[in-house]
MARVONU-418407 format. One record per residue (C-alpha): residue in one letter; y, z, x. Coordinates in Angstrom, 2 decimals. Example, Ala and Ser with C-alpha at 12.3 -4.5 7.8 and 13.67 -1.06 7.14 Angstrom:
<pt rest="a" y="-4.50" z="7.80" x="12.30"/>
<pt rest="s" y="-1.06" z="7.14" x="13.67"/>
//
This chain:
<pt rest="m" y="-38.04" z="-218.90" x="68.87"/>
<pt rest="k" y="-35.07" z="-216.96" x="70.00"/>
<pt rest="d" y="-32.89" z="-220.10" x="70.88"/>
<pt rest="l" y="-33.30" z="-221.59" x="67.26"/>
<pt rest="d" y="-30.97" z="-221.60" x="64.51"/>
<pt rest="e" y="-32.00" z="-219.24" x="61.81"/>
<pt rest="e" y="-32.88" z="-221.88" x="59.40"/>
<pt rest="t" y="-35.34" z="-223.64" x="61.67"/>
<pt rest="a" y="-36.62" z="-220.40" x="62.70"/>
<pt rest="v" y="-37.71" z="-219.36" x="59.29"/>
<pt rest="a" y="-39.25" z="-222.79" x="58.59"/>
<pt rest="v" y="-40.99" z="-222.82" x="61.96"/>
<pt rest="a" y="-42.31" z="-219.27" x="61.49"/>
<pt rest="s" y="-43.83" z="-220.19" x="58.09"/>
<pt rest="l" y="-45.57" z="-223.07" x="59.46"/>
<pt rest="l" y="-46.85" z="-221.29" x="62.42"/>
<pt rest="s" y="-48.28" z="-218.46" x="60.38"/>
<pt rest="s" y="-50.66" z="-220.78" x="58.46"/>
<pt rest="v" y="-51.58" z="-223.33" x="61.35"/>
<pt rest="e" y="-53.38" z="-221.99" x="64.45"/>
<pt rest="s" y="-52.77" z="-223.11" x="67.96"/>
<pt rest="l" y="-49.39" z="-224.89" x="67.16"/>
<pt rest="s" y="-46.56" z="-224.92" x="69.51"/>
<pt rest="v" y="-42.96" z="-224.27" x="68.29"/>
<pt rest="d" y="-41.99" z="-227.67" x="69.57"/>
<pt rest="e" y="-44.72" z="-229.37" x="67.66"/>
<pt rest="a" y="-44.00" z="-227.19" x="64.63"/>
<pt rest="i" y="-40.34" z="-228.62" x="64.61"/>
<pt rest="r" y="-41.50" z="-231.99" x="64.86"/>
<pt rest="r" y="-44.02" z="-231.75" x="62.02"/>
<pt rest="i" y="-41.27" z="-230.12" x="59.74"/>
<pt rest="q" y="-39.03" z="-233.12" x="60.77"/>
<pt rest="i" y="-41.61" z="-235.54" x="59.92"/>
<pt rest="e" y="-42.53" z="-234.01" x="56.56"/>
<pt rest="v" y="-38.87" z="-234.36" x="55.51"/>
<pt rest="a" y="-38.56" z="-237.91" x="56.59"/>
<pt rest="v" y="-41.58" z="-239.04" x="54.69"/>
<pt rest="a" y="-40.55" z="-237.62" x="51.50"/>
<pt rest="p" y="-39.26" z="-240.85" x="49.83"/>
<pt rest="e" y="-42.54" z="-242.65" x="51.08"/>
<pt rest="i" y="-44.54" z="-239.91" x="49.21"/>
<pt rest="q" y="-42.48" z="-240.60" x="46.07"/>
<pt rest="d" y="-43.33" z="-244.43" x="46.20"/>
<pt rest="v" y="-46.95" z="-243.56" x="46.57"/>
<pt rest="r" y="-46.82" z="-241.51" x="43.42"/>
<pt rest="r" y="-45.45" z="-244.32" x="41.82"/>
<pt rest="e" y="-47.63" z="-247.03" x="43.15"/>
<pt rest="f" y="-50.83" z="-245.08" x="42.09"/>
<pt rest="a" y="-49.60" z="-243.30" x="38.98"/>
<pt rest="g" y="-52.83" z="-244.34" x="36.96"/>
<pt rest="r" y="-55.04" z="-243.05" x="39.69"/>
<pt rest="l" y="-53.30" z="-240.31" x="41.71"/>
<pt rest="t" y="-55.25" z="-236.96" x="41.87"/>
<pt rest="e" y="-53.14" z="-235.26" x="44.49"/>
<pt rest="i" y="-51.09" z="-235.74" x="47.46"/>
<pt rest="s" y="-51.15" z="-233.09" x="50.14"/>
<pt rest="i" y="-49.56" z="-232.39" x="53.61"/>
<pt rest="e" y="-52.36" z="-231.72" x="56.08"/>
<pt rest="q" y="-51.96" z="-230.17" x="59.50"/>
<pt rest="s" y="-55.56" z="-230.50" x="60.75"/>
<pt rest="p" y="-56.82" z="-232.31" x="62.93"/>
<pt rest="d" y="-53.23" z="-233.84" x="63.11"/>
<pt rest="f" y="-50.30" z="-234.04" x="60.82"/>
<pt rest="h" y="-50.93" z="-236.66" x="58.15"/>
<pt rest="v" y="-50.70" z="-237.15" x="54.34"/>
<pt rest="s" y="-53.57" z="-236.97" x="52.32"/>
<pt rest="v" y="-53.78" z="-239.13" x="48.97"/>
<pt rest="k" y="-56.66" z="-238.43" x="46.79"/>
<pt rest="l" y="-57.24" z="-241.14" x="43.97"/>
<pt rest="k" y="-59.66" z="-241.46" x="40.94"/>
<pt rest="g" y="-61.58" z="-244.81" x="40.95"/>
<pt rest="s" y="-63.83" z="-246.41" x="43.58"/>
<pt rest="s" y="-61.43" z="-249.22" x="44.53"/>
<pt rest="p" y="-60.78" z="-248.27" x="48.30"/>
<pt rest="v" y="-57.27" z="-248.33" x="49.81"/>
<pt rest="p" y="-56.75" z="-248.84" x="53.49"/>
<pt rest="q" y="-55.10" z="-246.34" x="55.76"/>
<pt rest="r" y="-51.43" z="-246.43" x="56.32"/>
<pt rest="q" y="-49.07" z="-245.55" x="59.05"/>
<pt rest="w" y="-45.42" z="-244.40" x="58.51"/>
<pt rest="a" y="-42.89" z="-244.43" x="61.20"/>
<pt rest="t" y="-40.04" z="-241.98" x="61.20"/>
<pt rest="s" y="-37.38" z="-241.04" x="63.91"/>
<pt rest="a" y="-39.13" z="-237.88" x="64.37"/>
<pt rest="g" y="-42.59" z="-239.55" x="64.84"/>
<pt rest="s" y="-45.42" z="-241.18" x="62.96"/>
<pt rest="a" y="-47.63" z="-239.99" x="60.23"/>
<pt rest="r" y="-50.77" z="-241.39" x="59.17"/>
<pt rest="v" y="-51.70" z="-241.85" x="55.62"/>
<pt rest="e" y="-55.42" z="-241.26" x="54.45"/>
<pt rest="f" y="-56.63" z="-242.31" x="51.17"/>
<pt rest="s" y="-59.79" z="-240.98" x="49.65"/>
<pt rest="t" y="-61.24" z="-241.96" x="46.53"/>
<pt rest="g" y="-63.57" z="-241.38" x="43.63"/>
<pt rest="h" y="-62.19" z="-238.08" x="42.57"/>
<pt rest="a" y="-63.00" z="-236.95" x="39.07"/>
<pt rest="f" y="-59.66" z="-236.67" x="37.33"/>
<pt rest="t" y="-56.35" z="-237.86" x="37.64"/>
<pt rest="e" y="-53.53" z="-235.00" x="38.21"/>
<pt rest="e" y="-52.85" z="-235.42" x="34.32"/>
<pt rest="e" y="-56.42" z="-235.24" x="33.36"/>
<pt rest="f" y="-56.97" z="-232.24" x="35.82"/>
<pt rest="s" y="-54.13" z="-230.30" x="34.15"/>
<pt rest="k" y="-55.58" z="-231.09" x="30.68"/>
<pt rest="q" y="-58.90" z="-229.93" x="31.91"/>
<pt rest="l" y="-57.33" z="-226.56" x="33.14"/>
<pt rest="k" y="-55.40" z="-226.26" x="29.47"/>
<pt rest="g" y="-58.76" z="-226.33" x="27.91"/>
<pt rest="i" y="-60.09" z="-223.73" x="30.04"/>
<pt rest="r" y="-57.24" z="-221.45" x="29.71"/>
<pt rest="l" y="-57.70" z="-221.45" x="25.86"/>
<pt rest="q" y="-61.08" z="-220.83" x="25.89"/>
<pt rest="a" y="-60.70" z="-217.91" x="28.59"/>
<pt rest="q" y="-57.95" z="-216.49" x="26.65"/>
<pt rest="k" y="-60.39" z="-216.08" x="23.69"/>
<pt rest="s" y="-63.61" z="-214.62" x="25.81"/>
<pt rest="i" y="-62.14" z="-212.88" x="29.15"/>
<pt rest="p" y="-60.24" z="-209.72" x="28.33"/>
<pt rest="g" y="-57.64" z="-209.16" x="31.05"/>
<pt rest="f" y="-57.25" z="-213.00" x="31.45"/>
<pt rest="i" y="-53.89" z="-213.86" x="33.15"/>
<pt rest="g" y="-53.77" z="-217.56" x="34.07"/>
<pt rest="l" y="-54.98" z="-220.31" x="36.31"/>
<pt rest="s" y="-54.46" z="-222.00" x="39.73"/>
<pt rest="g" y="-55.54" z="-225.45" x="39.83"/>
<pt rest="y" y="-56.50" z="-227.44" x="42.80"/>
<pt rest="a" y="-56.93" z="-231.05" x="41.76"/>
<pt rest="g" y="-57.96" z="-232.42" x="45.24"/>
<pt rest="d" y="-60.89" z="-230.01" x="45.16"/>
<pt rest="n" y="-61.62" z="-230.18" x="41.71"/>
<pt rest="a" y="-61.46" z="-226.28" x="41.47"/>
<pt rest="a" y="-59.44" z="-223.32" x="39.98"/>
<pt rest="d" y="-58.76" z="-219.84" x="40.17"/>
<pt rest="v" y="-59.24" z="-217.82" x="37.18"/>
<pt rest="r" y="-56.93" z="-214.89" x="37.63"/>
<pt rest="i" y="-57.95" z="-211.67" x="35.71"/>
<pt rest="r" y="-56.71" z="-208.04" x="35.67"/>
<pt rest="g" y="-59.12" z="-205.58" x="37.54"/>
<pt rest="g" y="-61.44" z="-205.68" x="40.26"/>
<pt rest="a" y="-64.87" z="-206.97" x="41.68"/>
<pt rest="e" y="-66.54" z="-205.31" x="38.69"/>
<pt rest="d" y="-64.75" z="-206.90" x="36.10"/>
<pt rest="a" y="-65.26" z="-210.49" x="37.62"/>
<pt rest="q" y="-68.95" z="-209.75" x="37.80"/>
<pt rest="k" y="-68.99" z="-208.74" x="34.36"/>
<pt rest="y" y="-67.65" z="-212.07" x="33.18"/>
<pt rest="q" y="-69.12" z="-214.23" x="35.43"/>
<pt rest="g" y="-71.48" z="-215.74" x="33.00"/>
<pt rest="i" y="-68.83" z="-216.79" x="30.80"/>
<pt rest="l" y="-67.25" z="-218.55" x="33.89"/>
<pt rest="l" y="-70.32" z="-220.51" x="34.67"/>
<pt rest="k" y="-70.40" z="-221.93" x="30.90"/>
<pt rest="l" y="-66.73" z="-222.96" x="31.14"/>
<pt rest="q" y="-67.30" z="-224.61" x="34.58"/>
<pt rest="r" y="-70.36" z="-226.73" x="33.14"/>
<pt rest="a" y="-68.12" z="-227.61" x="30.21"/>
<pt rest="f" y="-65.05" z="-228.73" x="31.64"/>
<pt rest="g" y="-66.43" z="-229.92" x="35.11"/>
<pt rest="v" y="-64.15" z="-228.00" x="37.02"/>
<pt rest="k" y="-65.55" z="-225.66" x="39.81"/>
<pt rest="l" y="-64.08" z="-222.20" x="38.95"/>
<pt rest="r" y="-63.84" z="-218.75" x="40.63"/>
<pt rest="f" y="-62.42" z="-215.25" x="39.85"/>
<pt rest="k" y="-59.14" z="-214.02" x="41.51"/>
<pt rest="t" y="-58.32" z="-210.37" x="40.32"/>
<pt rest="l" y="-54.90" z="-209.03" x="40.16"/>
<pt rest="e" y="-53.77" z="-205.40" x="39.43"/>
<pt rest="v" y="-50.32" z="-206.86" x="38.46"/>
<pt rest="p" y="-49.36" z="-210.37" x="36.99"/>
<pt rest="e" y="-46.35" z="-212.43" x="37.85"/>
<pt rest="t" y="-43.12" z="-211.45" x="36.20"/>
<pt rest="n" y="-39.86" z="-213.80" x="35.41"/>
<pt rest="a" y="-37.86" z="-213.17" x="38.44"/>
<pt rest="i" y="-34.65" z="-212.32" x="36.58"/>
<pt rest="y" y="-32.47" z="-209.33" x="38.59"/>
<pt rest="a" y="-21.44" z="-224.21" x="41.09"/>
<pt rest="i" y="-23.72" z="-224.37" x="44.22"/>
<pt rest="g" y="-27.74" z="-223.86" x="44.47"/>
<pt rest="g" y="-28.56" z="-220.55" x="45.67"/>
<pt rest="a" y="-25.32" z="-219.02" x="44.87"/>
<pt rest="v" y="-25.63" z="-215.64" x="42.79"/>
<pt rest="l" y="-25.31" z="-215.31" x="39.04"/>
<pt rest="q" y="-24.61" z="-212.05" x="37.38"/>
<pt rest="a" y="-24.32" z="-210.75" x="33.63"/>
<pt rest="n" y="-23.78" z="-206.92" x="33.43"/>
<pt rest="n" y="-26.58" z="-205.48" x="35.52"/>
<pt rest="s" y="-28.85" z="-208.43" x="35.73"/>
<pt rest="y" y="-28.97" z="-211.05" x="38.26"/>
<pt rest="c" y="-30.20" z="-214.47" x="38.73"/>
<pt rest="t" y="-29.67" z="-217.44" x="41.06"/>
<pt rest="t" y="-28.03" z="-220.94" x="40.80"/>
<pt rest="g" y="-30.29" z="-224.14" x="41.02"/>
<pt rest="f" y="-29.11" z="-227.76" x="41.41"/>
<pt rest="t" y="-26.23" z="-229.49" x="40.20"/>
<pt rest="v" y="-26.84" z="-232.03" x="37.31"/>
<pt rest="k" y="-25.42" z="-234.62" x="34.98"/>
<pt rest="q" y="-26.50" z="-235.15" x="31.32"/>
<pt rest="t" y="-27.76" z="-238.89" x="31.04"/>
<pt rest="s" y="-26.49" z="-239.24" x="27.44"/>
<pt rest="t" y="-23.13" z="-237.84" x="28.01"/>
<pt rest="g" y="-22.34" z="-238.00" x="31.80"/>
<pt rest="a" y="-21.43" z="-234.34" x="31.55"/>
<pt rest="k" y="-21.87" z="-232.50" x="34.92"/>
<pt rest="g" y="-22.97" z="-228.89" x="35.31"/>
<pt rest="i" y="-25.49" z="-226.49" x="37.08"/>
<pt rest="i" y="-28.86" z="-225.21" x="36.09"/>
<pt rest="t" y="-30.78" z="-221.91" x="36.31"/>
<pt rest="a" y="-33.66" z="-220.52" x="34.68"/>
<pt rest="g" y="-33.90" z="-220.37" x="31.11"/>
<pt rest="h" y="-34.78" z="-216.85" x="30.89"/>
<pt rest="c" y="-31.77" z="-215.67" x="32.50"/>
<pt rest="p" y="-28.86" z="-214.48" x="30.25"/>
<pt rest="d" y="-26.53" z="-217.34" x="28.72"/>
<pt rest="d" y="-23.37" z="-215.52" x="29.82"/>
<pt rest="l" y="-23.21" z="-215.69" x="33.46"/>
<pt rest="i" y="-20.48" z="-215.11" x="36.22"/>
<pt rest="y" y="-20.98" z="-217.51" x="39.30"/>
<pt rest="g" y="-20.30" z="-216.01" x="42.67"/>
<pt rest="n" y="-20.27" z="-217.15" x="46.24"/>
<pt rest="y" y="-21.20" z="-214.61" x="49.03"/>
<pt rest="g" y="-17.67" z="-213.83" x="49.91"/>
<pt rest="s" y="-18.20" z="-215.28" x="53.21"/>
<pt rest="r" y="-16.85" z="-218.76" x="53.30"/>
<pt rest="e" y="-14.97" z="-219.90" x="56.46"/>
<pt rest="d" y="-11.76" z="-218.49" x="54.97"/>
<pt rest="g" y="-13.40" z="-215.28" x="53.96"/>
<pt rest="t" y="-12.67" z="-215.95" x="50.32"/>
<pt rest="l" y="-14.59" z="-214.53" x="47.53"/>
<pt rest="v" y="-14.89" z="-216.85" x="44.52"/>
<pt rest="t" y="-16.01" z="-215.80" x="41.06"/>
<pt rest="f" y="-15.55" z="-217.67" x="37.76"/>
<pt rest="p" y="-17.54" z="-217.73" x="34.10"/>
<pt rest="l" y="-19.65" z="-220.45" x="33.63"/>
<pt rest="v" y="-20.01" z="-222.12" x="30.17"/>
<pt rest="f" y="-23.27" z="-221.98" x="28.60"/>
<pt rest="k" y="-24.32" z="-225.31" x="26.94"/>
<pt rest="e" y="-28.12" z="-225.34" x="26.30"/>
<pt rest="q" y="-31.49" z="-223.97" x="27.28"/>
<pt rest="k" y="-35.18" z="-225.39" x="27.27"/>
<pt rest="n" y="-37.64" z="-222.43" x="27.31"/>
<pt rest="d" y="-41.28" z="-223.27" x="26.21"/>
<pt rest="a" y="-44.67" z="-223.79" x="28.14"/>
<pt rest="q" y="-43.71" z="-226.31" x="30.46"/>
<pt rest="a" y="-39.93" z="-225.76" x="31.16"/>
<pt rest="d" y="-37.84" z="-222.58" x="31.81"/>
<pt rest="v" y="-34.14" z="-224.03" x="32.44"/>
<pt rest="q" y="-30.68" z="-223.91" x="30.76"/>
<pt rest="w" y="-27.46" z="-225.63" x="32.01"/>
<pt rest="h" y="-23.80" z="-224.66" x="32.13"/>
<pt rest="q" y="-20.53" z="-226.45" x="32.89"/>
<pt rest="v" y="-18.28" z="-225.56" x="35.58"/>
<pt rest="p" y="-14.91" z="-224.85" x="34.42"/>
<pt rest="s" y="-11.56" z="-226.78" x="35.80"/>
<pt rest="p" y="-10.70" z="-226.91" x="38.62"/>
<pt rest="h" y="-13.98" z="-226.07" x="40.03"/>
<pt rest="t" y="-16.38" z="-229.11" x="41.00"/>
<pt rest="p" y="-20.32" z="-228.97" x="40.90"/>
<pt rest="l" y="-21.66" z="-230.24" x="44.27"/>
<pt rest="l" y="-25.18" z="-231.11" x="45.04"/>
<pt rest="e" y="-25.49" z="-228.64" x="47.74"/>
<pt rest="a" y="-27.21" z="-225.33" x="48.25"/>
<pt rest="y" y="-26.91" z="-222.21" x="50.20"/>
<pt rest="a" y="-29.98" z="-222.07" x="52.97"/>
<pt rest="s" y="-30.09" z="-219.99" x="55.68"/>
<pt rest="s" y="-26.30" z="-219.47" x="55.64"/>
<pt rest="t" y="-23.96" z="-217.91" x="53.26"/>
<pt rest="v" y="-20.97" z="-219.46" x="54.66"/>
<pt rest="s" y="-22.09" z="-223.18" x="55.14"/>
<pt rest="t" y="-24.07" z="-225.01" x="52.52"/>
<pt rest="r" y="-26.68" z="-227.88" x="52.89"/>
<pt rest="f" y="-26.27" z="-231.20" x="51.30"/>
<pt rest="i" y="-29.09" z="-232.26" x="49.12"/>
<pt rest="r" y="-29.89" z="-235.88" x="49.65"/>
<pt rest="a" y="-32.29" z="-236.38" x="46.86"/>
<pt rest="v" y="-34.15" z="-234.21" x="44.27"/>
<pt rest="y" y="-37.69" z="-235.60" x="43.47"/>
<pt rest="d" y="-39.95" z="-234.76" x="40.55"/>
<pt rest="a" y="-42.74" z="-232.61" x="42.44"/>
<pt rest="p" y="-43.61" z="-231.17" x="46.01"/>
<pt rest="a" y="-46.80" z="-232.20" x="47.76"/>
<pt rest="v" y="-49.69" z="-229.94" x="47.99"/>
<pt rest="r" y="-49.32" z="-227.73" x="51.26"/>
<pt rest="g" y="-45.63" z="-229.10" x="51.71"/>
<pt rest="t" y="-42.96" z="-226.75" x="52.84"/>
<pt rest="i" y="-40.72" z="-225.03" x="50.29"/>
<pt rest="c" y="-37.65" z="-223.02" x="51.01"/>
<pt rest="f" y="-35.22" z="-221.38" x="48.94"/>
<pt rest="r" y="-32.35" z="-218.63" x="48.78"/>
<pt rest="g" y="-32.67" z="-216.17" x="46.46"/>
<pt rest="a" y="-29.87" z="-213.78" x="45.10"/>
<pt rest="r" y="-31.96" z="-210.76" x="46.07"/>
<pt rest="s" y="-34.64" z="-211.74" x="48.48"/>
<pt rest="g" y="-32.42" z="-214.02" x="50.72"/>
<pt rest="y" y="-33.60" z="-217.18" x="52.51"/>
<pt rest="s" y="-37.43" z="-217.84" x="53.33"/>
<pt rest="c" y="-40.07" z="-220.63" x="53.16"/>
<pt rest="g" y="-43.86" z="-220.94" x="52.02"/>
<pt rest="l" y="-46.33" z="-223.65" x="51.60"/>
<pt rest="v" y="-47.13" z="-225.19" x="48.14"/>
<pt rest="t" y="-50.64" z="-224.08" x="47.37"/>
<pt rest="s" y="-50.93" z="-225.64" x="43.94"/>
<pt rest="v" y="-49.11" z="-228.12" x="41.34"/>
<pt rest="t" y="-51.44" z="-227.41" x="38.50"/>
<pt rest="h" y="-50.46" z="-223.47" x="38.24"/>
<pt rest="t" y="-49.80" z="-221.35" x="35.23"/>
<pt rest="p" y="-48.08" z="-218.01" x="35.79"/>
<pt rest="g" y="-49.44" z="-216.37" x="32.66"/>
<pt rest="n" y="-48.36" z="-215.38" x="29.35"/>
<pt rest="i" y="-44.46" z="-215.15" x="30.41"/>
<pt rest="c" y="-43.15" z="-218.71" x="28.80"/>
<pt rest="g" y="-41.04" z="-219.42" x="25.88"/>
<pt rest="p" y="-37.98" z="-217.38" x="24.51"/>
<pt rest="t" y="-39.98" z="-214.19" x="24.10"/>
<pt rest="e" y="-41.43" z="-214.38" x="27.53"/>
<pt rest="s" y="-44.70" z="-213.60" x="26.04"/>
<pt rest="l" y="-46.29" z="-216.92" x="25.31"/>
<pt rest="p" y="-49.00" z="-218.91" x="27.40"/>
<pt rest="c" y="-47.48" z="-221.27" x="30.18"/>
<pt rest="d" y="-49.03" z="-224.84" x="30.64"/>
<pt rest="e" y="-50.62" z="-225.86" x="33.78"/>
<pt rest="v" y="-47.44" z="-227.78" x="35.29"/>
<pt rest="w" y="-45.97" z="-225.24" x="37.45"/>
<pt rest="f" y="-46.16" z="-225.14" x="41.19"/>
<pt rest="k" y="-47.24" z="-222.21" x="43.36"/>
<pt rest="v" y="-45.51" z="-221.19" x="46.67"/>
<pt rest="e" y="-47.45" z="-218.81" x="49.24"/>
<pt rest="g" y="-46.96" z="-217.62" x="52.62"/>
<pt rest="s" y="-46.82" z="-214.55" x="54.98"/>
<pt rest="e" y="-43.18" z="-215.15" x="55.79"/>
<pt rest="l" y="-42.22" z="-215.91" x="52.08"/>
<pt rest="a" y="-39.69" z="-213.32" x="50.28"/>
<pt rest="c" y="-39.26" z="-213.03" x="46.49"/>
<pt rest="g" y="-38.25" z="-210.76" x="43.84"/>
<pt rest="g" y="-36.03" z="-209.99" x="40.91"/>
<pt rest="g" y="-33.13" z="-211.97" x="40.72"/>
<pt rest="d" y="-34.49" z="-214.89" x="42.21"/>
<pt rest="s" y="-34.79" z="-216.95" x="38.98"/>
<pt rest="g" y="-33.36" z="-220.30" x="38.86"/>
<pt rest="a" y="-32.75" z="-220.43" x="42.43"/>
<pt rest="a" y="-32.67" z="-224.21" x="43.99"/>
<pt rest="m" y="-36.05" z="-224.98" x="45.91"/>
<pt rest="f" y="-36.11" z="-227.71" x="48.68"/>
<pt rest="s" y="-37.41" z="-228.84" x="51.95"/>
<pt rest="g" y="-35.03" z="-229.91" x="54.40"/>
<pt rest="n" y="-32.35" z="-231.86" x="52.61"/>
<pt rest="i" y="-34.76" z="-232.77" x="49.42"/>
<pt rest="g" y="-34.84" z="-230.69" x="46.26"/>
<pt rest="y" y="-37.89" z="-230.11" x="44.20"/>
<pt rest="g" y="-37.51" z="-227.53" x="41.46"/>
<pt rest="v" y="-36.23" z="-224.34" x="40.72"/>
<pt rest="v" y="-37.69" z="-220.67" x="40.80"/>
<pt rest="k" y="-39.34" z="-219.25" x="37.44"/>
<pt rest="s" y="-41.28" z="-216.32" x="38.39"/>
<pt rest="s" y="-42.74" z="-214.07" x="41.17"/>
<pt rest="h" y="-45.30" z="-211.48" x="42.12"/>
<pt rest="s" y="-43.65" z="-209.30" x="44.72"/>
<pt rest="a" y="-43.63" z="-205.49" x="45.59"/>
<pt rest="t" y="-40.35" z="-205.70" x="47.21"/>
<pt rest="p" y="-38.13" z="-208.59" x="48.25"/>
<pt rest="l" y="-38.89" z="-208.47" x="51.90"/>
<pt rest="p" y="-40.49" z="-211.16" x="53.92"/>
<pt rest="g" y="-44.15" z="-211.03" x="53.76"/>
<pt rest="e" y="-44.24" z="-209.12" x="50.60"/>
<pt rest="c" y="-44.18" z="-211.96" x="48.24"/>
<pt rest="i" y="-47.71" z="-212.61" x="46.84"/>
<pt rest="t" y="-46.84" z="-215.64" x="44.55"/>
<pt rest="l" y="-43.62" z="-217.51" x="43.70"/>
<pt rest="t" y="-43.83" z="-220.05" x="40.90"/>
<pt rest="g" y="-41.45" z="-223.22" x="40.64"/>
<pt rest="m" y="-40.63" z="-225.40" x="37.88"/>
<pt rest="p" y="-40.80" z="-229.01" x="39.22"/>
<pt rest="f" y="-37.90" z="-231.07" x="38.68"/>
<pt rest="s" y="-39.70" z="-233.45" x="36.53"/>
<pt rest="r" y="-39.13" z="-230.95" x="33.81"/>
<pt rest="v" y="-35.25" z="-231.30" x="34.03"/>
<pt rest="r" y="-35.62" z="-235.04" x="34.16"/>
<pt rest="a" y="-37.70" z="-235.10" x="30.82"/>
<pt rest="w" y="-34.89" z="-233.00" x="29.28"/>
<pt rest="g" y="-32.20" z="-235.44" x="29.95"/>
<pt rest="f" y="-30.70" z="-234.88" x="33.27"/>
<pt rest="q" y="-30.47" z="-236.10" x="36.60"/>
<pt rest="p" y="-29.22" z="-234.51" x="39.86"/>
<pt rest="n" y="-25.47" z="-234.68" x="40.02"/>
//
C-alpha cells in the first residue's frame, strides 16, 4: 500500500475493509473493472427499465455484476470485457417488486410507521433482498416493544422488516469545481458538479439546497502556482423537497465552470467523464468534503430515507429515493453537503446528509447522497 498514490490507496483500503482475503493487486484490478463497466450498467438499466429490481456489484465468489429482475422470463448470463479484465453478469428473476414499486412500498411503510412507532426516524431499503431496516431512536427494549407493529407492517406490505436502533439521527451536512469549499459567514458546504440548464443552456455549479444562498467559492490555495482563488457565486434557484436537495449558481466571468472534481489532491483535479443517474448497490463511492477531506465507501442502499430532514424547513419526511454509503474507512461531517460523489471518473450524485461524531476516517456511520437523476428531473445536464 505504501507504494500506491493516495487516491488509489484510499479506494483500495475501502474495498479491503469489506472483502476478506483480497490482495492489493486484485483490489486495484476490481476497482478498475468497476469503473470500466459503468456505461454497460447504465445500458442494462435502460434495457430492463420495466423489470429492474436491483443492480449490484458483488465481490464473492469473484467480481461480478448481479442484476435482479421482476418476472419469470429468464435472461442468459453475459460477459463484459474491459482492459482491466472481464466481468460476468448474473441475472436472477422472480423478484417481488421493481425498484420503483419497492420504493412505493417503503413509502407506505414509512407513513404507517410514523403514526404507530414513537421515535421512528426512517427506512433503509434493500430491494434485492426485499427487506428494509426500520430506524428508531432508542435501544433493544424499544425495538422489542414495537415488534408486533413491525410484524403487522411486514404482512401488510410484503417486505421483510427489522429494527435498527440509533441514539442520534442523520443531520444535513452543512458546516466552480466539484469538491471545492463554499463559505457563507461561519457556514460551510462543498461544491457538486457543474451543470447546464437544458431549457436555456445557462451553465453553473450545484450544491445542496439546504446550504446558504449567498456563497463564496474557494479552491484550497494549493494550485500549481500557489494561487488562492475566491469569488462570490450568483444564486439562481433551489429545489428542496422530499426527493431533492439541490441549488444552482452561475459562475461569474471570467471564471469557467468545468466538469472536474477535487479528489485525493487539492492541487490537481479529476476530469469527470460522465455523470449517471444512480450508483449500483455495493459499488464504490468516493468524495471530497470541505471538512472531512477525501474518502471512499460502499453503497449499501439506493432506496434510503435519511429521516425528517427534507424540505425548506429541514423538518419534512424524505422519500425513499436517496442512496446510503457506509464503510470503515469513510469520513464525513458538517460542511460536506453538496459534495460531488463519484467512482473513478464517473459521477453519481451529491452529498445530502451524514451521521458522524467526528470528520475522521472510520467515524462516519452513514452518508446519504442525492442521485443525479433528481438533477436531471429538475432540468439540468452535466456541463
